[in-house]
N, C-alpha and C positions, 0 to 999 in steps of 0.2 A: 581515556580521554580526558584531556585537561579542559575542564569546564571554564576555568577562568580564562584561558587563553582563547577559548572560542567566543566567550562574552566580549573580550577585547576586539575580536575580529568581526563583529557583527556587521559593521559597515561594508567590510571587504567581501564577507559572505554574500550579503545582499547584492552587491554590484556583480560579483562573478556568477552568482545564480541567475541574474537577469540576462547577463551576456551568454550564459550556457543555454538558456531557454531559446534565445534569439538566434544563436549561430546554428542550432540543430536544424533549422529550416531555411537557413540563409541560401539565397540563390533560386529558390523555388518561386513559382508564380503566386501561390496562395499562401506561402510563408507559414506564419504561426497557426493558420487555420488547420493546417494538417494535424497539429497536435489534438485537435478535438474531432476531426472527421472520423478516423479509425475507431475510437471507442463508441461514437454514436452509431456507426454502422454496425458494429458489434452487437450493441444493445437491440437495434432493429432486427438483426438476423436471428438472434436467440428468441426474441419476442415472436416473430413470425413461425419459427420452427417449432418452439415449445408450447406456445399459446394457441396459435390459430391452427397449426397442423396436428400436433399432439394432443391438444386439449389438456394442458397440464393444470390449468386452473381448477378443473374438476378434482384432480388429486389433491390440490392444496385445500379446497373447501372441505373435502373429506377428512383431511388431517387438522382441521380446525382454523385454517387461515383463509379468511374471506376478505381479499383485498384484490384490487386489479392486478393481474400478473405482471404487467409492465412495470407497475410501481414496486412490486415485490422484486422484480428481476433487477431493476435499476438500483434499488437500495442495497442489494448485493454486489452489483458490478462496480459501483462507485469507489468503495474501499479496495476492492480487488485490483482496479486499475491503477490506484495509487500505490499499492504494495508492488505489484509486478513492474511498474515503470520505475519505481524508486529503487527496486532491488536490480533490475537489469542495468539501469544507468549507474547506479552506485557501485556495482561491482567493477566497472570500468573506469571509475574516477581516477585512479592513480596512473593507469595506462594513457588515458586521454591527456591528463595534465602532467605527463612525465617531465616536460621542461620546468615546471615547478617543483616536482619531487627532487630534481637534482640541485635545486637552490638551497644551500645550506641555511640560509636565514629565513626560508619561508616555513610557515607552520603547516605541514601537510595533513595534519589531524583535521582541518576543516574541509578538505576536499570531499569526503563522503557527505558532509553536511550540505555542502553547496549543491550537490546532486539531488538531495531530498528537498531542499528549498525550491529548486528549479522544477521538480515534479509536483510541488505543491501548487504551482500556478494553475496547471491543468485540473488539479483536484478541486480547487476552489470553484472552477467553472462547473465542474459536474455535480459538486455538492448544491451549488445554486439551481442547476438544472433539476436535480432531485426534489428540491423544495418547490419549484414552480410546478413540476409534475403532480406533486401531492396536492397543491392548491387547485390545480386543474381537475382533479378527482374529488374534490370537495372536503379534503382534510383541512381543518382549521389550525392555524398556528398555535402552538402551545409551548410552555416552559421546557417540555420534553425535547423539543426541536434544538435547544441549545447544546444538547449532549452530542450533536454533530461535531462541535468543536472538540469536545473531550475525545470522541472516537477517532477523530482525525488526528489528534496528538497521540493516541495509542498507536495508530498505524505508522505514523512518523517515526516514533521511537523504536517500535519493533523492527521496521525496515532498516533503520540506521544501525541497530545493534547487529543485523545480519550483515550489512555493508562493511563494517569495520573488519569483520573476519574475511569475507569474500574478496573485498578489494585488495587485502594483503596477500591472501593465498594465490589469487589468480596471476600475480606477478611471476610466481615460481611455477604455477600449474595452469597453463593458458586454457586446457580444456575444461576448466571450471565454467567458464561462460557458457559453453554449449550445454553442458550438464544443468546448469540453472535454467536455461530455457526449457529443457526437457521437464525438469521438476515443476516449473511454473504451469506448463501444459497439464500436467497430472494433478498438480495442486488444486487447480481450478475445479476439477471434477470431484476432488476429495474434500471440497469446502461446500457447504450448502448455500450455493449461489443460485443455481438452476432448480434446486430442489430443496425440499423442507426437511430439516434434520428430524422431526417427529416421525417421519415415514421410515426412518431406519430403527429396527427393533433391537431391544436388549443391549448386549454387550457391544455390539458393532456400533451403536450410537455413542456409548460411553468412549469408545476407542476414538471416534472421530473428533470428540470434544477435546482430545489432547492437541489438536491443532489449534494454535492461538488465534488464528484468524477467525475461527468460529465465533469467538467472543466478540470481534470487531463487526463482522457481518450481522450477526444477530443484534448487535447493539445499534447499528444503523437503522435496522427495521424497528427496533424497540423505540428509537427516537422519533421516527416519522409517523408511525401509525399504532405502534404496540403499547405507547404509553407506560412504559416500564423504566424505571430509573436504575443506573448501574448500581446505586446503593442497595437495591433490591436483590442483587446478585452478588453477595459479598465473597462467596467461595470462588466463583468464576473470575471476579476482579482481582482477588488475592492470587489465584493461580497465574492469571495473564501477566501481572506485574512481577511476579516471582520468576517466571519464565523469562520475561524480558530483561529483568535485571541480571539474572545469571548469564543470559546470552550476551549482554553488554559487557560484563567482567571478562567473559571468554573472549569475545571479539576484540575488545581494546587490548587485552593481554597479548593475543596473537599479533595485532597491529603493532604494538610497541616493540615487541621482540623482533619482529621482522623488518621494520622500518629502516634500521641501520644497514641493511643490505639492499634496500630498494634501488638506490642509485648505481650500485655495482651491477645489478642484473639488468637494468634497463639500457 
């Protein structure tokens, strides 16, 4: 990824990201409202099933987490929605903008970035909703809340790193899109979103922590009600950025090696 070329294209990225977000729901009666309806319904569904029906709150209290389950759940789902939408949309970035890929003068390196910026619009809404929910339950604003910005950036960079690889590979292997959707379904259950990490004993818990999204999800909860700074988790922070950095190098290498063949395959 050429950082300088992306910086020069900031205005174009912003314009195309707004257009991308708008056209996704063009022609429907509710328009952009649909971008927020599905995640809200998902939160309500999980809250009813796991809190009201299965009484998951009792298990959380037993594991040392004494917060309203809907707040606990929302703090986990907000970054997950950002990641899953960004990955799904980013993977198809080159296919969707194939007419730009075929233009010799266009910088196609910005296409995955455009998809991530477009996904950020929905994420900002849900991050604000999470803060409002915390206020409704009596949690007072603190400096820890500013970490939402940091963890949003973490999610952005991790997803973008994945997208550089997946958006390039899917041009030659179309089945990757379906594989990613299945992996996202499994990944949600493998990430401590609906359940607490401390519930998993011993080596299994350590294995789950390999998932970099564990750092992000727990980070959102630390920011909203846990009052834990990411500086207090140096090894977890180091692992996350090492993972993301290596993934970025791998993803951009794949992207740059394959992009000379994109126009021929499309």
